[in-house]
N, C-alpha and C positions, 0 to 999 in steps of 0.2 A: 259643252262638258269637256273637262280635261281628261287626260288618260288616267290620272290618279282618281278622279271622281268616278270614272267608269269602273275601274278596278274595285274601288270600295263598294260601289253599288252591287257589282257582281258577287263579291265575296259575301255580302249580307244575304243574298239569295241562297247561298250554299251552306249556311249554318244548319247543322243537324238539330232538330227539335228534341226536347226532353222525352216525349213519348217514344220516339225512334231509338234514343239511347237506352231507355228502359227495356225495350224489346231486345236489344243486343245484350244487355247485362243479364236479362232473364235467360237468354239462349246460352250464355256462357255457364250459368249455374246448372242448366239442364245437361250440358255437355260434361261438365265436371262430375255431376252425379252419376253419369253413365260410365265414365272412365275411372273414377277414383277407386272403385272396388278392385281394380286390377292390381293395385300396388298401394302400400301404406304411406310411402313418402314421396308422392308426386307433388310437383310444384307447377302451378298454372300462371301464365302471364299473358296479358294483352300484347299483341304485336301489330305490325303493319301501321296503317294510318291511324287506327284507333289508339294504339299504344303511344304513337308519336303526337297525337292530338292534331293531326293534319287532315282528318277525314273531311270530305266534302259531300254534300247531299246528292249531287248528281250521280256519283259513282262511289259506292263503298261496300265493304264486306267485313266480316269478322275474322280476324286472324288471332288464333290462340296458340301459344307455345306451351308444350307440356314437357317438363324435364323429368326423366327417370334417372335416379341415382345409378352410377355405373356399377357400384358394388353395394348391395344391400341385402342382407340375409333375412330381413323381416318381410319380404314380399310374400304374398299369398300364393300358395301352390295349388 
């Protein structure tokens, strides 16, 4: 087996499966639903390996970036 073949075989084992991705997406929705009531103009983005689409199965987590506008007078008090 060549080094290229070894790497290709290894990478195949590290693909995240659809059910695992669905769990992460559902978790993001849950987090957004908890945080969104704090402010009307929040923006949520995937970050980290998920956002860059470089996530591997052996080690991954969910990174979410939340942007609060610096000046916004519509925030809930």
